[in-house]
MIPA-436402 format. One line per 8 residues: number of its first residue (from 1); their letters; for each residue x, y, z of C-alpha. Coordinates in pm, 1 decimal. Layout:
residues N
NUM> A> X/Y/Z | ...
end
This chain:
residues 488
1> XXXXXXXX> 10214.7/4220.5/16731.5 | 10400.4/3976.5/16955.9 | 10768.1/3927.1/16873.1 | 10997.3/3670.4/17035.2 | 11369.9/3742.6/16984.6 | 11605.7/3452.4/17056.3 | 11970.2/3541.0/17108.3 | 12285.6/3411.1/17282.7
9> XXXXXXXX> 12591.2/3544.2/17464.2 | 12867.0/3397.0/17247.4 | 13029.0/3735.7/17203.1 | 12837.4/4055.1/17266.5 | 12715.0/4117.1/16911.7 | 12423.0/3873.6/16900.8 | 12267.9/4020.2/17215.3 | 12330.6/4383.4/17112.1
17> XXXXXXXX> 12155.4/4316.5/16782.4 | 11859.5/4166.8/16970.5 | 11843.8/4463.6/17206.2 | 11854.7/4708.9/16914.2 | 11558.0/4534.9/16752.3 | 11373.0/4530.1/17084.0 | 11419.8/4905.8/17118.2 | 11299.0/4982.7/16765.2
25> XXXXXXXX> 10999.6/4749.3/16786.8 | 10888.0/4903.7/17116.5 | 10925.7/5253.9/16971.8 | 10727.2/5177.0/16657.3 | 10470.4/4942.3/16810.7 | 10409.9/5066.7/17167.2 | 10101.0/4847.2/17207.1 | 10278.0/4532.1/17092.1
33> XXXXXXXX> 10482.7/4286.7/17295.3 | 10846.1/4198.4/17243.7 | 11050.3/3957.9/17451.2 | 11426.9/3899.5/17424.4 | 11539.3/3559.7/17553.7 | 11883.8/3402.8/17574.2 | 11782.3/3087.4/17387.8 | 12079.7/2873.7/17488.9
41> XXXXXXXX> 12040.3/2955.6/17857.8 | 11667.5/2889.2/17839.7 | 11696.4/2540.6/17694.4 | 11972.7/2425.3/17929.4 | 12197.7/2616.3/18167.0 | 12485.9/2371.4/18130.9 | 12461.8/2359.6/17752.6 | 12476.4/2739.6/17745.3
49> XXXXXXXX> 12772.1/2741.3/17982.0 | 12955.4/2487.5/17768.9 | 12894.1/2683.0/17447.3 | 12968.9/3030.1/17587.1 | 13273.6/2932.1/17791.4 | 13399.0/2706.6/17513.9 | 13373.5/2995.5/17268.3 | 13553.2/3237.6/17498.6
57> XXXXXXXX> 13833.1/2996.0/17585.6 | 13898.8/2864.6/17236.2 | 13862.9/3203.4/17066.5 | 14099.9/3379.7/17306.7 | 14341.1/3106.5/17418.1 | 14339.1/2864.3/17124.3 | 14238.0/3092.1/16840.5 | 14387.9/2872.9/16570.7
65> XXXXXXXX> 14191.7/2575.3/16699.1 | 13875.1/2785.2/16701.4 | 13940.0/2895.6/16344.0 | 13987.5/2537.1/16232.5 | 13665.9/2428.7/16403.0 | 13485.0/2723.1/16244.7 | 13597.9/2621.0/15897.4 | 13530.0/2251.8/15958.0
73> XXXXXXXX> 13175.3/2324.3/16078.1 | 13119.1/2528.3/15762.1 | 13122.9/2209.2/15554.7 | 12896.6/1906.1/15533.0 | 13099.1/1680.2/15760.1 | 13074.6/1512.5/16101.1 | 13154.8/1831.1/16293.3 | 12876.9/2019.2/16114.3
81> XXXXXXXX> 12633.0/1729.6/16161.6 | 12710.6/1702.7/16530.8 | 12649.6/2076.7/16571.8 | 12317.6/2052.8/16390.1 | 12199.0/1746.9/16582.0 | 12298.1/1883.3/16921.5 | 12101.8/2205.1/16871.1 | 11809.8/2018.5/16714.5
89> XXXXXXXX> 11797.2/1795.4/17022.8 | 11752.3/2095.3/17250.7 | 11481.5/2248.6/17028.6 | 11194.3/2090.1/17222.4 | 11311.6/2269.8/17537.2 | 11185.8/2592.6/17373.6 | 10830.4/2459.5/17362.3 | 10713.7/2592.5/17703.4
97> XXXXXXXX> 10835.4/2942.2/17611.7 | 10666.8/2946.4/17271.1 | 10346.2/2786.7/17400.7 | 10319.0/3042.1/17683.4 | 10412.2/3358.9/17488.5 | 10241.7/3264.0/17159.6 | 10445.7/3497.3/16938.1 | 10332.9/3607.4/16593.0
105> XXXXXXXX> 10692.5/3584.7/16471.3 | 11028.3/3463.4/16599.8 | 11347.0/3659.0/16525.9 | 11682.3/3486.6/16583.4 | 12017.4/3664.0/16612.1 | 12224.6/3347.9/16666.3 | 12247.7/3049.1/16429.1 | 12201.8/2790.7/16706.9
113> XXXXXXXX> 11859.9/2930.9/16797.5 | 11769.3/2936.3/16427.9 | 11853.9/2564.9/16409.6 | 11621.6/2499.1/16704.8 | 11332.0/2690.3/16547.9 | 11384.1/2510.8/16217.4 | 11362.1/2176.8/16397.1 | 11033.9/2264.2/16569.9
121> XXXXXXXX> 10873.0/2366.1/16241.2 | 11007.9/2058.3/16064.3 | 10860.4/1832.6/16334.3 | 10520.1/1997.4/16317.4 | 10506.2/2176.1/16653.2 | 10436.3/2514.1/16490.7 | 10451.9/2711.0/16169.1 | 10538.0/3047.5/16324.9
129> XXXXXXXX> 10743.4/3251.9/16074.6 | 11112.9/3274.4/16164.4 | 11339.1/3561.4/16059.1 | 11709.1/3481.5/16097.9 | 11953.0/3774.7/16129.3 | 12318.4/3703.9/16043.5 | 12540.2/3928.6/16256.7 | 12862.2/3907.1/16054.2
137> XXXXXXXX> 12981.0/4010.8/15709.6 | 13056.4/3656.5/15592.4 | 12827.3/3356.7/15565.9 | 12850.8/3042.6/15778.8 | 12663.9/2722.0/15698.0 | 12494.8/2705.8/16039.6 | 12280.3/3005.1/15943.1 | 12118.1/2807.2/15659.6
145> XXXXXXXX> 11826.2/2596.2/15779.8 | 11499.8/2456.0/15649.3 | 11173.1/2642.3/15703.4 | 11328.5/2983.2/15769.5 | 11086.1/3247.8/15642.9 | 11344.2/3521.9/15578.8 | 11714.1/3590.5/15622.9 | 11858.2/3933.5/15700.4
153> XXXXXXXX> 12220.1/3976.0/15588.7 | 12476.6/4255.0/15584.6 | 12533.0/4300.3/15210.9 | 12414.6/4204.9/14858.9 | 12725.3/3986.7/14829.8 | 12584.4/3758.0/15099.1 | 12262.6/3718.5/14897.8 | 12469.4/3569.0/14615.7
161> XXXXXXXX> 12656.2/3348.1/14860.9 | 12336.3/3211.0/15011.4 | 12186.9/3145.8/14669.2 | 12498.6/2948.9/14572.3 | 12426.8/2724.3/14872.9 | 12069.8/2655.5/14768.0 | 11875.4/2932.7/14943.4 | 11604.4/3109.9/14746.1
169> XXXXXXXX> 11741.3/3463.1/14701.3 | 11385.4/3598.3/14725.9 | 11384.6/3529.6/15100.8 | 11727.1/3689.1/15161.9 | 11719.5/4059.9/15248.2 | 12046.4/4263.8/15244.5 | 11915.7/4514.4/15498.5 | 12233.3/4532.1/15706.4
177> XXXXXXXX> 12294.7/4426.7/16065.0 | 12047.8/4603.2/16297.4 | 12206.0/4829.9/16558.5 | 12079.8/5097.4/16795.2 | 11976.9/5399.4/16582.1 | 12173.8/5635.2/16812.2 | 12488.3/5533.8/16622.2 | 12354.2/5706.3/16310.4
185> XXXXXXXX> 12316.0/6041.0/16482.9 | 12563.4/6313.7/16388.7 | 12748.3/6506.6/16656.1 | 12688.5/6867.2/16552.2 | 12904.0/6993.6/16839.0 | 13209.9/6772.0/16805.2 | 13464.3/7047.6/16878.3 | 13273.7/7161.6/17183.7
193> XXXXXXXX> 13245.4/6807.7/17322.3 | 13616.1/6743.2/17268.5 | 13700.4/7061.4/17458.6 | 13467.3/6967.0/17743.2 | 13651.7/6636.6/17779.2 | 13987.8/6811.7/17793.8 | 14096.2/6739.3/17437.0 | 14215.9/6970.1/17160.5
201> XXXXXXXX> 13949.0/6993.3/16886.9 | 14221.6/7061.6/16629.1 | 14395.5/6728.9/16684.3 | 14306.7/6388.3/16547.0 | 14142.5/6153.7/16800.0 | 14207.6/5778.1/16800.5 | 13960.4/5553.7/16982.3 | 14074.9/5215.3/17115.2
209> XXXXXXXX> 13795.1/4971.3/17194.2 | 13985.1/4700.0/17370.6 | 13759.1/4505.7/17604.9 | 13802.5/4160.7/17450.6 | 14164.9/4194.3/17340.7 | 14318.3/4052.2/17654.4 | 14597.3/4266.0/17797.0 | 14943.8/4215.2/17653.9
217> XXXXXXXX> 14880.0/4270.0/17283.4 | 14672.5/4585.9/17319.0 | 14928.2/4735.0/17558.2 | 15193.3/4675.2/17293.1 | 14981.6/4854.0/17034.0 | 14921.8/5144.1/17272.6 | 15294.2/5168.1/17349.5 | 15373.1/5146.9/16978.8
225> XXXXXXXX> 15142.4/5429.2/16870.4 | 15276.1/5647.0/17153.6 | 15606.8/5639.7/16965.8 | 15453.4/5793.6/16651.8 | 15601.1/6135.7/16583.0 | 15266.3/6305.8/16530.4 | 15048.5/6496.7/16772.5 | 14715.3/6323.2/16831.4
233> XXXXXXXX> 14506.3/6214.3/17129.6 | 14365.3/5881.0/17244.3 | 14046.9/5749.8/17406.6 | 14067.6/5398.1/17553.5 | 13750.7/5206.4/17644.4 | 13831.3/4876.1/17814.2 | 13474.0/4753.2/17854.6 | 13425.2/4529.2/18157.0
241> XXXXXXXX> 13780.8/4399.9/18137.6 | 13908.5/4486.7/18486.0 | 14255.3/4346.3/18422.5 | 14300.3/4561.7/18113.3 | 14165.5/4870.9/18287.1 | 14405.7/4806.9/18575.1 | 14696.7/4782.2/18331.8 | 14612.5/5112.0/18159.0
249> XXXXXXXX> 14547.4/5275.6/18493.9 | 14894.5/5170.2/18606.6 | 15052.8/5319.5/18295.5 | 14873.3/5649.7/18340.8 | 14955.5/5656.3/18711.9 | 15318.2/5696.1/18605.2 | 15213.9/5954.7/18344.8 | 14945.6/6155.1/18525.3
257> XXXXXXXX> 15024.4/6464.9/18320.3 | 14900.4/6278.6/18012.8 | 14574.2/6159.0/18168.2 | 14269.6/6347.1/18040.2 | 13991.0/6394.4/18293.1 | 13957.0/6228.0/18629.3 | 14007.9/5860.2/18703.0 | 13677.4/5716.2/18586.8
265> XXXXXXXX> 13641.5/5394.0/18782.4 | 13283.3/5274.4/18791.4 | 13355.1/4936.1/18948.1 | 13501.6/4843.3/19284.1 | 13881.4/4824.1/19301.7 | 14007.5/4726.5/19643.8 | 14359.7/4848.3/19578.7 | 14567.6/5079.7/19367.1
273> XXXXXXXX> 14688.0/4970.1/19020.8 | 14886.3/4647.2/19042.2 | 15079.2/4629.6/18716.2 | 15373.7/4838.1/18835.1 | 15594.5/4694.4/18563.3 | 15420.8/4909.0/18299.6 | 15638.8/5221.2/18302.8 | 15682.4/5329.5/17941.8
281> XXXXXXXX> 15664.7/5696.5/17851.4 | 15319.0/5813.2/17737.2 | 15338.5/6093.1/17479.4 | 14971.4/6122.6/17380.6 | 14695.4/6270.3/17592.7 | 14478.2/5974.2/17693.5 | 14129.2/5942.5/17837.8 | 14070.3/5605.0/18004.8
289> XXXXXXXX> 13716.7/5470.6/18040.3 | 13617.5/5140.1/18200.2 | 13261.2/5082.4/18081.0 | 13012.6/5314.2/17915.0 | 12669.7/5285.4/17759.1 | 12751.2/5586.9/17541.6 | 12999.5/5428.5/17302.7 | 12828.0/5607.3/17014.8
297> XXXXXXXX> 12930.7/5948.1/17155.1 | 13297.5/5851.1/17161.8 | 13278.5/5701.0/16812.9 | 13114.3/6016.0/16676.5 | 13396.0/6244.8/16797.0 | 13681.1/6016.1/16685.1 | 13874.2/6005.2/16357.5 | 13988.8/5642.1/16371.9
305> XXXXXXXX> 13904.6/5335.4/16578.9 | 14139.6/5051.2/16667.8 | 13930.5/4745.7/16750.0 | 13859.6/4379.9/16689.8 | 13647.3/4297.3/16383.0 | 13337.0/4177.7/16566.5 | 13023.1/4212.2/16356.9 | 12834.6/4457.5/16579.2
313> XXXXXXXX> 13129.5/4682.6/16670.1 | 13215.8/4703.3/16300.8 | 12855.0/4787.6/16210.0 | 12840.5/5055.4/16479.7 | 13163.9/5206.2/16347.5 | 13021.2/5207.4/15994.6 | 12711.6/5386.1/16123.2 | 12935.5/5657.2/16271.6
321> XXXXXXXX> 13133.8/5672.3/15943.0 | 13442.7/5590.6/16148.3 | 13739.9/5434.1/15964.5 | 13871.8/5119.5/16131.3 | 14211.6/4970.1/16208.5 | 14132.1/4605.6/16280.7 | 14353.1/4396.8/16501.8 | 14374.4/4031.1/16595.3
329> XXXXXXXX> 14056.5/3899.2/16443.5 | 13958.6/3558.2/16573.8 | 14017.1/3306.9/16292.2 | 13678.5/3242.9/16139.1 | 13404.9/3504.1/16128.3 | 13629.6/3790.8/16243.4 | 13903.6/3727.7/15988.6 | 13631.9/3695.4/15723.4
337> XXXXXXXX> 13491.1/4029.8/15841.0 | 13837.0/4186.0/15813.4 | 13879.1/4063.4/15457.4 | 13541.7/4204.6/15351.2 | 13599.3/4541.7/15519.0 | 13951.1/4588.7/15382.7 | 13842.7/4488.2/15032.0 | 13570.9/4755.9/15045.6
345> XXXXXXXX> 13800.0/5036.1/15174.5 | 13626.5/5049.8/15512.4 | 13920.9/4938.0/15724.0 | 14287.0/4848.0/15733.0 | 14442.0/4552.1/15910.9 | 14719.7/4600.5/16166.8 | 14944.2/4380.4/16376.0 | 15122.7/4464.2/16697.9
353> XXXXXXXX> 15456.9/4481.2/16513.4 | 15339.5/4721.2/16239.0 | 15072.0/4926.8/16415.5 | 15283.1/5239.6/16451.7 | 15379.3/5248.0/16080.7 | 15024.8/5191.2/15954.2 | 14862.9/5438.2/16194.7 | 15132.4/5694.9/16117.9
361> XXXXXXXX> 15055.0/5681.6/15743.5 | 14681.3/5715.1/15805.9 | 14718.7/6019.5/16030.0 | 15000.0/6180.7/15832.6 | 14814.2/6157.7/15501.3 | 14444.9/6201.1/15590.4 | 14326.4/6156.4/15230.5 | 14303.7/5781.3/15300.1
369> XXXXXXXX> 14100.6/5844.8/15615.5 | 13866.2/6068.2/15418.5 | 13831.0/5803.2/15148.3 | 13749.0/5536.1/15409.7 | 13496.1/5766.6/15574.2 | 13319.6/5818.0/15239.0 | 13311.1/5441.2/15186.2 | 13148.3/5402.6/15529.3
377> XXXXXXXX> 12878.6/5651.3/15429.1 | 12791.9/5443.7/15123.2 | 12767.8/5112.6/15306.8 | 12637.0/5187.2/15654.9 | 12271.0/5077.3/15600.0 | 12138.3/5367.7/15802.1 | 11780.5/5241.8/15833.7 | 11862.0/4875.3/15892.6
385> XXXXXXXX> 11673.6/4827.4/16220.5 | 11370.1/5011.5/16084.2 | 11376.8/4811.2/15760.7 | 11397.5/4487.3/15957.7 | 11097.4/4604.7/16159.3 | 10907.8/4659.3/15832.4 | 11003.0/4305.8/15724.6 | 10878.4/4166.8/16056.8
393> XXXXXXXX> 10550.7/4356.9/16027.2 | 10493.8/4249.6/15665.6 | 10570.4/3888.4/15753.8 | 10320.9/3890.7/16041.3 | 10050.8/4047.2/15822.1 | 10099.7/3776.9/15557.2 | 10073.7/3490.1/15806.4 | 9812.2/3634.9/16044.8
401> XXXXXXXX> 9534.9/3382.8/16107.1 | 9731.9/3090.5/15963.3 | 9976.9/3033.2/16249.3 | 9934.9/2733.4/16478.0 | 10115.6/2630.3/16796.2 | 10049.5/2285.5/16938.0 | 10023.3/2246.6/17311.8 | 10318.5/2072.5/17477.8
409> XXXXXXXX> 10088.0/1789.2/17584.6 | 9972.5/1741.2/17226.2 | 10318.4/1763.5/17072.6 | 10569.8/1604.1/17310.4 | 10421.1/1253.6/17341.6 | 10454.7/1213.2/16965.4 | 10815.1/1324.9/16940.1 | 11012.4/1324.2/17264.6
417> XXXXXXXX> 11108.3/954.8/17276.4 | 11186.8/941.7/16906.1 | 11384.6/1264.8/16919.4 | 11592.7/1157.2/17216.9 | 11664.0/817.4/17069.7 | 11751.0/969.6/16733.6 | 11981.7/1221.9/16900.6 | 12185.5/952.8/17070.2
425> XXXXXXXX> 12185.0/739.5/16756.1 | 12317.9/1027.4/16549.3 | 12569.2/1124.3/16816.6 | 12697.0/768.1/16837.3 | 12734.4/757.4/16460.3 | 12941.4/1074.7/16467.8 | 13162.7/949.6/16746.3 | 13206.7/582.2/16652.6
433> XXXXXXXX> 13557.0/443.9/16612.5 | 13699.9/730.5/16822.1 | 13919.5/508.6/17041.0 | 14249.6/693.4/16992.5 | 14566.2/744.4/17188.7 | 14641.1/1086.0/17333.0 | 14702.3/1340.8/17062.7 | 14979.5/1595.8/17098.8
441> XXXXXXXX> 14907.9/1914.3/16904.2 | 15122.8/2222.6/16873.6 | 14870.5/2499.8/16940.8 | 15119.1/2781.5/16886.3 | 15064.2/3042.5/16617.7 | 15388.9/2930.8/16455.7 | 15245.5/2601.6/16331.7 | 15244.2/2650.0/15954.4
449> XXXXXXXX> 15146.6/2298.5/15847.1 | 14772.5/2352.1/15805.6 | 14699.3/2003.6/15672.0 | 14880.6/1830.8/15957.5 | 14711.9/2062.7/16204.2 | 14366.9/1981.0/16068.4 | 14433.9/1607.4/16080.6 | 14546.7/1633.4/16442.0
457> XXXXXXXX> 14253.1/1851.4/16532.2 | 14013.7/1591.7/16394.0 | 14190.3/1336.6/16612.5 | 14141.0/1564.7/16910.8 | 13769.1/1590.2/16835.3 | 13759.7/1213.2/16811.7 | 13910.4/1189.4/17159.5 | 13598.1/1359.7/17296.3
465> XXXXXXXX> 13407.8/1030.2/17267.3 | 13462.7/937.6/17630.4 | 13317.0/1266.1/17753.5 | 13019.3/1245.8/17520.7 | 12947.6/888.9/17629.8 | 12960.5/998.9/17992.6 | 12716.9/1281.2/17916.6 | 12484.7/1060.3/17713.8
473> XXXXXXXX> 12497.2/783.3/17972.0 | 12403.5/1014.1/18257.7 | 12140.6/1281.0/18297.4 | 12356.3/1582.4/18207.5 | 12160.2/1673.9/17895.9 | 11825.3/1544.7/18011.9 | 11773.0/1696.3/18355.7 | 11445.0/1882.8/18366.6
481> XXXXXXXX> 11561.6/2106.0/18651.1 | 11841.8/2255.1/18441.7 | 11593.4/2427.5/18212.9 | 11602.1/2785.1/18331.7 | 11336.4/3022.5/18206.3 | 11467.9/3366.0/18113.2 | 11304.3/3666.1/18274.6 | 11151.8/3929.7/18050.9
end
């Protein structure tokens, strides 16, 4: 069985899901072939850079703008159409990959790559079955496309949601979001492992997964929970956020008696901690970790996690039956995730100005923690990755012998000119009449006039006409040498 998995790096969850499926497929089908490819990077390096960097910047710096764009693209309007047409345009750039690898099935873990596959099937290049995995707990319209063989979603609720939008519920499978099976393992020696790390096995342990928080807000939460008049201990994992690690390292340099274990720095720092202004009093024993590939071990020995509500981190926490305190969800999929998780007693929502009160109540009265842990056990979809593998295998068996893939030479002459012309025609239609004066928008979180904000944001999108015309008029999207094939 040959499986092509198309992912993207807009956030870490899509790629982690792809890697989890790769691991399970290789374990269960050692004689098969599986290839994970960053689909956006493959079709065009600059397109990928624009999408990934645009996501990071807007989500972190202009989160309210990102949330508005997310909601606008979830409706049948010009923003949604432009998103669909842009990804459909790049679909033909996948042809060399598919023609060379000749997969039996394509699995997508990002909606943009699902759009591309849908376009290729619609235009007659292939009829390879496509399984689209949604990596969040709420539905977005970009996941719904023609000619998708099967959808994998996180919960039965999403089956109902997809049916309400016209998808046949018989092709929607609530198998859960696939993650690495190691997260479902139980630590039978939790007390021993806590002692080995320098912690007290009798105390509650709070894990902070903070890599994509930024710096200031998570430091305020850490300072706030240090003021709680209860005795517990903390593990902080900053991921590959050097600035955040440096900030925590500075704090603990002034509180070395509260640092647990040695300074674990597994990246090059050419100087001592720089954030000397961080001098508050640490009252909780703290272990600081920069990056680790053993997140599951720290989740399995913890009693509570403070983290952002990203789809994969949330799913991994559920697998470890670890109650969650969710902070600063990006407006859009992450706030939707938070709503679902809180409604199902899997998490609580905190803010930097109430973190200490909420965490205090959870640790002081552990009945709520126990209740949340039991809810996690009921909803953690323990065999998700294996069940998705079974779906892949069944799908391949049903379509074996009936799959065709046209050669690029056979397919492209029929479609390339028409596709390119249609792309620019559609793009022009979306952007027409966008000759506007500069738009001044208050991007602060204090802007409460949602309607006015949305109107101004649409004006801002309209102002992009000049840039799109420059791109369309040049060779930015069309350059053959920007197509970069992903290594295995």
